[in-house]
C-alpha positions as CSV (number, residue, x, y, z in Angstrom):
1,M,0.0,0.0,0.0
2,P,1.4,3.4,-0.9
3,S,2.4,5.9,1.7
4,T,2.5,9.7,0.9
5,V,4.0,12.6,2.8
6,A,3.7,16.3,1.8
7,F,6.1,19.2,2.2
8,P,5.5,22.9,1.7
9,F,7.0,24.4,-1.4
10,S,8.7,27.4,0.1
11,D,8.1,30.8,-1.5
12,D,11.6,32.0,-0.6
13,E,13.3,29.1,-2.5
14,A,13.4,29.0,-6.2
15,L,14.1,25.3,-6.3
16,P,12.2,22.4,-4.6
17,T,13.9,21.0,-1.6
18,I,12.7,18.5,1.1
19,P,14.1,17.7,4.5
20,I,15.7,14.3,4.8
21,I,17.7,12.3,7.2
22,L,20.7,10.4,5.8
23,S,22.2,7.4,7.8
24,H,25.4,5.4,7.3
25,A,27.7,3.4,9.6
26,G,25.8,4.4,12.7
27,F,25.8,8.2,11.9
28,S,22.9,10.4,10.9
29,V,22.7,13.8,9.3
30,S,19.7,16.0,8.7
31,A,19.8,17.9,5.4
32,N,17.7,19.5,2.7
33,G,17.8,17.6,-0.6
34,L,17.2,19.3,-3.9
35,L,14.7,17.4,-6.1
36,D,16.2,17.5,-9.5
37,T,14.4,15.6,-12.2
38,G,17.1,16.5,-14.7
39,S,19.9,15.0,-12.7
40,T,20.8,11.4,-13.7
41,I,22.3,10.7,-10.2
42,N,22.0,11.5,-6.6
43,L,24.8,13.7,-5.4
44,L,26.3,13.9,-1.9
45,P,28.5,16.8,-0.9
46,Y,31.9,15.9,0.6
47,D,31.3,17.3,4.1
48,I,28.0,15.4,4.5
49,G,29.8,12.2,3.6
50,L,32.4,12.9,6.3
51,Q,29.7,13.6,8.9
52,L,28.3,10.2,8.0
53,G,31.6,8.6,9.2
54,T,32.7,7.7,5.7
55,N,36.4,7.5,4.7
56,W,37.1,8.8,1.2
57,E,40.0,6.4,0.6
58,E,37.8,3.3,1.5
59,Q,35.3,4.1,-1.3
60,T,36.8,2.4,-4.4
61,V,34.0,2.9,-7.0
62,R,34.9,6.0,-9.0
63,L,32.0,7.8,-10.8
64,P,32.5,10.3,-13.6
65,L,30.4,13.5,-13.2
66,A,29.3,15.6,-16.1
67,G,28.6,19.3,-16.9
68,N,30.0,21.9,-14.5
69,L,31.0,19.1,-12.1
70,A,33.1,17.2,-14.7
71,R,36.4,18.2,-12.9
72,V,35.1,17.0,-9.5
73,E,36.1,13.5,-8.4
74,A,33.2,11.3,-7.1
75,R,33.0,7.9,-5.5
76,G,30.0,5.6,-5.1
77,L,28.3,5.4,-1.7
78,F,25.1,3.8,-0.5
79,V,23.2,5.7,2.2
80,H,19.9,5.1,3.9
81,V,17.5,8.0,3.5
82,E,14.4,8.8,5.6
83,I,11.7,11.2,4.3
84,G,9.1,12.2,6.8
85,N,7.3,9.1,8.1
86,L,8.0,7.0,5.0
87,E,10.0,3.8,5.4
88,P,13.7,4.4,5.0
89,V,15.3,3.5,1.6
90,R,18.8,2.7,0.6
91,L,19.9,5.1,-2.2
92,A,23.1,5.2,-4.3
93,F,25.0,8.5,-4.3
94,A,27.9,10.0,-6.1
95,W,29.9,11.3,-3.2
96,A,31.6,14.4,-4.6
97,Q,35.0,15.5,-3.4
98,A,33.6,19.1,-3.1
99,S,31.5,20.6,-0.3
100,Q,30.1,23.5,-2.3
101,V,27.8,21.3,-4.3
102,P,24.1,20.8,-3.3
103,L,22.7,17.5,-2.1
104,I,20.8,16.4,-5.1
105,L,18.1,13.7,-5.4
106,G,18.1,12.6,-9.0
107,Q,16.9,9.9,-11.3
108,T,19.3,7.2,-10.1
109,N,17.9,6.2,-7.9
110,F,15.6,8.6,-5.9
111,F,13.0,9.0,-8.7
112,R,13.0,5.2,-9.2
113,E,12.1,4.7,-5.5
114,F,9.6,7.5,-5.1
115,D,6.8,9.2,-7.1
116,V,6.9,13.0,-6.7
117,C,4.1,15.4,-7.4
118,F,5.0,19.1,-7.7
119,E,1.9,21.2,-7.0
120,R,3.6,24.6,-7.2
121,S,0.3,26.6,-7.3
122,Q,-0.8,24.8,-4.1
123,R,2.8,25.2,-2.7
124,I,3.0,21.4,-2.0
125,I,5.4,18.7,-2.9
126,E,4.0,15.2,-2.4
127,I,6.4,12.2,-2.1
128,T,4.9,8.7,-2.4
129,R,6.6,5.4,-1.8
130,F,5.0,2.2,-3.1
């Protein structure tokens, strides 16, 4: 049975973000994730990966980034993500070796795990997990 949670679409933000809790190796971090339907991958900033107790050198899967992040090195990392009262899900991230990048929730694999409805005129973002 599907579960849905709704978040306000903030008037002071130009882009849709939602509060999430990331967990890895016994550590948890609260952050705002940018919902980016045009991003092929989930992207995790370097400093958040460190807060999750992750060691850069231990992550051996290298991932190429594109566009304005093409020069940034990234490594694959699986993280559990909680969104509101929905059941936590394990998501794959490209952990960027740069802290000035946003935490992005993209097609692989956020939008494969969740249905998202942007109701901008109603100022609501609905996230559904099946």
